[in-house]
Each structure stands twice: as structure tokens, then as C-alpha cells.
C-alpha positions in Angstrom: 153.7 42.9 139.4 157.1 44.2 140.5 159.9 44.1 137.8 163.6 44.8 138.2 165.5 46.3 135.2 169.2 46.6 134.5 170.8 49.9 133.5 170.1 50.5 129.7 167.4 47.8 129.6 164.5 48.8 127.4 160.8 48.3 128.3 159.4 49.7 125.1 160.8 49.7 121.6 159.6 51.7 118.6 156.9 49.7 116.8 155.6 47.9 119.9 152.2 48.7 121.5 152.4 50.0 125.1 149.9 47.9 127.0 150.9 48.5 130.6 150.8 51.1 133.4 154.2 51.5 134.9 155.1 53.2 138.2 158.8 53.7 139.0 159.7 52.8 142.6 163.4 53.2 142.2 165.6 54.3 139.4 165.4 56.6 136.3 164.0 56.1 132.8 163.8 58.2 129.7 161.2 58.3 126.8 162.9 59.1 123.5 162.6 58.7 119.8 164.8 59.3 116.7 164.2 61.9 114.1 164.5 61.2 110.3 168.2 62.1 110.4 168.8 59.6 113.2 169.1 62.3 116.0 168.1 61.0 119.4 165.5 63.2 121.1 164.7 62.8 124.8 161.1 63.8 125.5 160.8 62.9 129.1 162.6 61.5 132.1 160.8 59.4 134.7 162.2 59.1 138.3 161.3 57.5 141.5 157.6 57.8 142.4 156.7 58.9 138.9 155.0 57.1 136.0 156.5 56.4 132.6 154.5 55.6 129.6 153.7 56.2 126.0 150.1 57.4 126.4 149.3 57.7 122.7 150.2 54.0 122.1 148.4 53.0 125.3 145.2 55.0 124.6 144.9 54.1 120.9 146.6 50.7 121.0 148.8 51.7 118.1 152.5 51.0 117.6 154.7 53.4 119.5 157.0 55.9 117.9 159.0 56.0 121.1 161.4 54.0 123.2 161.7 53.7 127.0 164.8 52.6 128.7 166.1 52.4 132.2 169.1 54.8 132.7 170.0 53.2 136.1 169.2 49.8 137.7 165.5 50.3 138.4 162.4 48.7 139.9 158.9 49.3 138.6 155.4 48.1 139.4 153.5 47.1 136.3 149.8 46.6 135.8 148.3 45.2 132.5 145.9 47.6 130.8 143.0 45.3 131.8 144.1 45.1 135.5 144.6 48.9 135.7 141.1 49.5 134.2 139.6 47.1 136.6 141.3 48.9 139.6 140.1 52.2 138.3 136.5 51.0 138.0 136.3 49.2 141.3 138.3 51.5 143.6 137.1 55.1 143.4 140.3 56.5 145.0 142.4 54.9 142.2 140.2 56.5 139.6 140.5 59.9 141.3 144.3 59.5 141.7 144.6 58.6 138.0 142.6 61.6 136.9 144.8 63.9 139.0 148.0 62.3 137.5 146.7 62.8 134.0 145.8 66.5 134.7 149.2 67.1 136.3 150.9 65.4 133.3 149.0 67.7 130.9 149.9 70.8 132.9 153.6 69.7 133.0 153.5 69.2 129.2 152.1 72.7 128.7 154.8 74.2 130.9 157.5 72.2 129.1 156.3 73.4 125.7 156.3 77.0 126.8 159.8 76.6 128.3 161.1 75.2 125.1 159.8 78.0 122.9 160.4 80.9 125.3 163.2 80.3 127.8 166.9 80.9 127.3 169.3 77.9 127.5 170.3 79.1 130.9 166.7 79.3 132.1 166.0 75.8 130.7 169.1 74.5 132.6 168.0 76.0 135.9 164.5 74.6 135.4 165.8 71.2 134.6 168.0 71.2 137.8 164.9 72.2 139.9 162.6 69.6 138.3 165.1 66.7 138.1 167.7 67.3 140.9 168.8 63.6 141.0 168.9 63.1 137.2 171.4 65.8 136.2 174.5 64.1 137.4 173.4 60.5 136.7 172.6 60.6 133.0 174.8 61.3 130.0 175.0 65.0 129.1 173.8 64.4 125.5 170.5 63.2 126.9 170.0 66.2 129.1 171.0 68.5 126.2 168.5 66.7 124.0 165.7 67.1 126.6 166.5 70.8 126.9 166.7 71.3 123.1 170.2 72.6 123.2 173.6 71.3 122.0 175.9 69.4 124.3 178.5 72.1 123.8 176.0 74.8 125.0 175.1 72.7 128.0 178.8 72.2 128.9 179.4 76.0 128.6 176.3 76.8 130.8 177.4 74.2 133.4 180.9 75.7 133.5 179.5 79.2 133.9 177.3 78.2 136.8 180.2 76.3 138.4 182.4 79.4 138.3 179.6 81.4 140.0 179.4 79.1 143.0 
């Protein structure tokens, strides 16, 4: 089923169970949560031709600790968990495709964790620009800074430094 979302429209709220598979055909999303002190932490962005989900809630049918919102007007294709499982079981190519996506997602998570614990703020910035070229200028800076694990002030300084070099 195709679904259109407005900018800032949420498709998952903390406490809800994520029961769908969601493929982004146009637009941009973010997966985020709040820490105990109320700080907003962006864990993932989802862009055109990517998936967005809370796998933990989906796999274990437990209330989500995350939120997912559209950062731009967006269009997604949604399958219920039951329909997606049926497609995976009846169409071998869908099952193989899904396995490849899950493996790629795991690899990406490992790389992101390594980057967060080992890269400088400048290296994180460059990696983000390479990974999300369309996102950088279309989302608020505090979300990018949150994703990179740096302050908004640090991100502004880095951007200014790189702008001077060009």
C-alpha cells in the first residue's frame, strides 16, 4: 500500500509496536529517541530507496523506544508484517533480497559504531556528507549534530572551516 506523509508527520511513536515493513520511495525520515534528560538523539536517517523501521519492536512485537518521522513530504510503500512474511515465503527472490538488506544493515551499524567511537568530528562530518549527500542541507542542523554525536556548535564550526577551504 502506498502512503503519502506530510513533513514532520510521524509513522511511529514511542510505546507503539512497529508492525509494518516500510520502503521509502520519496522523501527523508529519521529514527530517534529521547534520553532520560530529554535530549533528542537521531539514530538513523532513511532516504529514497531505503527502508526505515524499528527492527527490535518489529521482531519481538514489543513497544518501541523510538519515534520515526518524515523530515520532508514523503511517499512510502508499506506492507503489514503478515503480508511481508507471505511475500518472503512465496517469492524466493524477495527472501534473498531481504536477507541481503538485513546483512547490509548490520554491516552499516558496525561501521557507524566504529565511526562514533574512533573518528574525529571532522571525519564524521565528511562520512555523513558522503553517505547522505541529499540530507545534509535539508534537515535541521541539530538533527545532523545529534546523529554525529557532536554539538551543534561543533558542527557549525566544522562546516564553516570546510566552506573556507572550498
